C-alpha positions in Angstrom: 94.0 121.2 87.1 95.9 123.4 84.8 95.9 126.3 87.4 97.3 124.0 90.1 100.1 122.8 87.8 101.0 126.3 86.7 100.9 127.5 90.4 103.3 124.6 91.3 105.6 125.5 88.4 106.0 129.0 89.8 107.1 127.7 93.2 110.8 127.5 94.2 112.4 124.1 93.6 112.7 123.4 97.4 108.9 123.9 97.8 108.2 121.6 94.8 110.4 118.9 96.3 108.6 119.1 99.7 105.3 118.8 97.8 106.7 115.8 95.9 107.9 114.1 99.0 104.7 114.7 100.9 102.7 113.4 98.0 104.9 110.3 97.6 104.5 109.5 101.4 100.8 109.9 101.2 100.4 107.6 98.3 102.8 105.0 99.9 100.7 105.0 103.1 97.5 104.6 101.0 99.0 101.7 99.0 100.4 99.9 102.1 97.1 100.3 103.9 95.2 98.8 101.0 97.8 96.0 100.7 97.6 95.2 104.5 93.8 95.2 104.4 93.6 92.9 101.4 96.3 90.6 102.9 94.2 90.3 106.2 91.1 89.4 104.2 93.0 86.8 102.2 94.7 85.2 105.2 91.4 84.7 107.1 90.0 82.6 104.3 89.8 78.9 105.4 91.1 77.6 102.1 94.1 79.9 102.4 94.8 78.7 105.9 94.7 75.0 104.8 97.1 75.9 101.9 99.5 77.7 104.2 99.6 74.7 106.6 100.3 72.3 103.7 103.0 74.6 102.4 104.8 74.8 105.8 104.9 71.0 106.5 108.2 70.5 104.8 109.8 73.3 106.8 108.6 71.7 110.1 110.2 68.4 109.0 113.4 70.2 108.1 113.4 72.0 111.5 112.9 68.7 113.3 115.8 67.1 111.4 118.1 70.1 112.1 117.3 69.9 115.8 117.8 66.1 115.9 121.1 66.5 114.1 122.3 69.2 116.5 121.3 67.2 119.5 123.2 64.1 118.2 126.3 66.2 117.5 126.3 68.0 120.8 125.3 64.9 122.8 122.4 66.6 124.6 118.9 65.1 124.7 
């Protein structure tokens, strides 16, 4: 590991920046992939589906109220 670090220190600054950017992108892709995979596993759980449906009920009521209010103001049915 020490040889790699010493070799990188001897490189010009622009090369070191390219290596830094490439390493950052690679780690970001790995982290996002792991996050998406774990999110997919969590969302397929039946308990999570039931919780999501319960959490969204107030928003569907709000949506219905907004639509009814708009229709009463605009006079369209």
